[in-house]
N, C-alpha and C positions, 0 to 999 in steps of 0.2 A: 417334808424332806429336810434333812439336816442342813445347817448353814455353816459356811466357812467364814471365819473372821481373820482377814489378812491385810496387813498394811493399812489399817484404819478403815477398811471397807468390809461389807458383808456380801457374801456370794451364795446364792441358793444352789444346792446340788440337785441334779436330775437323778432319777431312779437308776441305781447301778453305776453311777458315774464316779470315777476316781478323783482324788484331790487334784492331780496334775491336769487332767482333762477339763475339769471345771474351771481352773484358773486360766488355762490357755483359751478356753471358750470366751472368757471375759477379757482377753487381750492382756493378761498379766505376763510380764517378762520373767519367766521361770527357766533357769538352766535345765536342759533335758537333751536326751539323745535317743537311746534305744527304745524307751517306753516298754521295756520288758523286764525290768528289775535286775539288770545285769551290770550296767555301766555305773550306776550310783550317782550320776550327775544331777538327778532330780531330788536329792535328799533335802527334806525339810524337817522342822522340829515343831512338836506340839507343846504348848505351855499353858498349864502344867501337863506332863505326860499322863496318858490314860492307858488302860489295859487293851483298848482296841488297836493299839499300834503293833502288837506282837506279830500279827500275821503279815506285816509289811516291813519287818526288820531283818529279814534273812540276809546274811552276808555283812551286816554292820557290826562294828566292834562292840564289846561290852560297854565301853565308855560312851559311845554314840547312843546306844540303846538307853543307858541311864539318863542321858541328856534329852531324851524324848525324840531322837532322830527316827525318821521313817522314810521309806521309798514312796514318794507321792504318786508315782504311776501305779503302784500296787495296792494302795489303800482306798477302799470304798467305805466311807464313814457311815457309822450307824447312829451317830449323835453329833451335835454341834461341836466344832473344834476351833480353837484359837491357835493359829499357826504362824510360823516365821521362817525365813531363810536362815540357815545356820551362819554363825560368825565364822568366816573362812580363815583358817590358819594360812592356807596357801593362796595368796592373791595372784592376780594375773600379772605376768612380767613380759617384757619385750624380749624376744629371742631373735637372733640374726642368722639368716641363711648364709652359711660359709662354704658349703659344698654340696654337689649333686652329681651322682654317678649312676649311669644307666646300667642295670644288671641284665636286663632282658627287654622284650618288647614293651611290657607295661610295668616293670619292676625297677625301683630305684633305691639307692642308698643316699639318704639325705642327712647332712650334718648341720646342726644348729649350735650357735654359740650362746650360752646362757649361764648366768651365775646361779647354779643350783647344785645340790648334792642329791644322790639317790642310791638306792640299794638294788642289787640285781633282782629282777622279778617285778619291780614296780613299773608304773606307767605314767604318762603325762597327758594332759588335755591340751589340745591346740585349738585356737579360735581365731577367726578373722574379724575382729571388732564387732562381734555380734553374739547372739545366743547360741548359734550352732557351734558344736564342738565335736571333735573326733579324738580318739584315744590311741596312743602309740607307746609300745614298750621299747626302750632303747636297747640296742645290741652292743656287744663289745664290753670293754672294761668300764666299770662304774667310777674308776679313779682317773679317767682320761680327761675330764673337764668338759669337753663338748658332748652334745647328745647326738648319737648316730641312730637314725631311724630307718626302718624298712618300710617303704611306701609303695603300695600298688596304685598306679595312676588310673583314675576313672574320669572319663570326660565330664560327667555331671557331678563329680564328687565335690562336696562343699569345701573340703580342706585339701584333698590330694591334688585336685586340679590347680589350686593356687600354688602349692609347693612345687609342682612339676612344670607348669606352664605359665603361671601368673606372677612369679617372683623372680627377681634378679638377685645375684649374689650381693649380699649386704642389706637386702630388704628385711623388714621385721614382720614377725607374726607373734600373736599372744600365746603365752605358755603358762600352764598352772600345774603344780605338782611338787614332789612326786606323790602318787596316789597308790592305794592298794596294799594288801597284806600278804601277797604271794611271795614269800621270802624263803631263803635257805634256812632250814631248821638246824641251829647250832647244837641242839641236844643230840643229834644223830651224827656228830662229827666222827669220821673214820669209817662209817658203814659204806658199802658199795652203793652207787647211785644209778638209777635208771631214769633218764630224761626221755619222755615220749611226747612228741609234738606233732601237730597237724597244720599244714599250710603256714600262714604268717603267725600262727600261734607259737612257732619256734623262737620268736624274738626274745621273750623273757628267759627262755631256757638257755639260749646262747649266752646271755649275760651271766646267768647263774653258773654255767660251765666255765666261763672265763674266770669268775671269782674263785671257784674251787681249785682250778689249776694254779692260780696265783698263790693260794694258801697252802696247797699240798699237792706237789707234783706226782706223788705216788698213789693218790686216791683213785680207786677203781671207779670208772664211769663208763656207762653205755648210753649213747645218744642215738635214738632211733626216731626218724622223722619221715613223714609221708605227705605227699601232695597228689591230688587227683590229676593235676595237669603236669605233664612231663617237663614242659618248658618252664614252669614255675620252679621245680626242683633244680633244673639246670641253672636258672638265674641265680639261685641262692647258693649254689655249690661253692662259690668263692668265699662265702661267709664262714664255712666250717673249716678252719685252718689247723685245728688240733689233730693229733694222731693218737689213737688208742691202740697200742700194739702195732700191728701191721695194717690196720684198717683206717680209712679216712674218718674224720670225726667232724660233724655228725655223719651217720650212715643213712643214706637215703634209700627208702624202700617204697614199693608200690602199696596202695591201700590193701591189696589182696595178700601181699606177702609179709606184711609187718607182723602178723601173728607168728610167723615162722621165726622172725628175729627175736621176738620175746620168748618164744618157746626154747630157743637155743640157750637162753640164760639159765635154764633149770628153775628150781624153786626160788621164790623171791622172799623167803622168810627173813633174810638178813638185809634186804635192800631197803633203801629210801627211794620212793617213787615220786616224780614230779610230772604231772600231766597238764598239757595246755593245748586247747583246741576248741572245736565246736561243742555245744552241749551234748549232742549225741555221741561224739567222740569221747568226751569225758565220762559219760555214764557207762559206755561200753567197757572202756579200759579200766575204770575204777573197779568195776565188778570183776573183770578178768584178772587184774593183778591181785585182788583180794583172794580169789579162788586159787591162785598160784602161790599163796602163802604170805603175801605182804600184809603186815599189820595195818589196820585201818588208820591209826594215828600217824603212820609213816607214809600215807598216800596223800600227797598235797596236790590240789587241783586249782586251775584257773580257766574259766570259760573265756575264750577269745572271741569277742563279738564281731560278727561279720555284718557291717552296715551297708553292704552293697544294695540291699533291697530298698533302703531309704535314701540312697544317694542317686 
């Protein structure tokens, strides 16, 4: 079996075992979360890089790939590897809880004060002095200074329970970011936009729509959002304060009727499309928008990971 050389130690891999699972089995403290290759919190680097990394580099930037970065949860090595944690550009910072507003039974708008800048569509990692971390996309204006997060409270949630029940105003939580490359494409400036989101996946889309309105009040935008739980949509209704013509913005639709909302737009050949939701949601609507005429380079996607199963 291949051997991992990490932090001055050698670790024997089991048959079919990923890099991450091997290191965790040996009690190594490795940042991780989803273990599905989506959140990118378990990124490591091989030194020097080898060709076996390619199958575990999906979603990483060209620069990261050139530096030998890979998703440790996705790589099952075929040969010995010398690996290391990457040098983090974004170190952990203290953020202070400055506001908490209940939007519904389990939904809250949480405000954090932190000295950081970000772009609409990016997200931040939050941690409570440990290896567990969860990811949140800010809503609202990226120029506002504070971070406003949409948080669904879960009784056993590693981070949500602390934000909602375990912290007082003024308390601190660790923050790292911004992260991610789901950004507005400036090359498509002026084209009509379709924002299509599912559940809490609307958070980065809301901040993107805010930026578009700040830059061009005449830009044509259509914001369609869906939630399987009606109370969830009702809780978030106050976050969509823009108006697009005579319709409220965003426009909330049931999962069954959202196809009608997209169909009403006609051909999408001139549109820029931004999709954010679950993997199945992304796969379905990416194909649907392409078949309605949207060019593949103008369909931008972000999988919004639901960590309820592990919380």
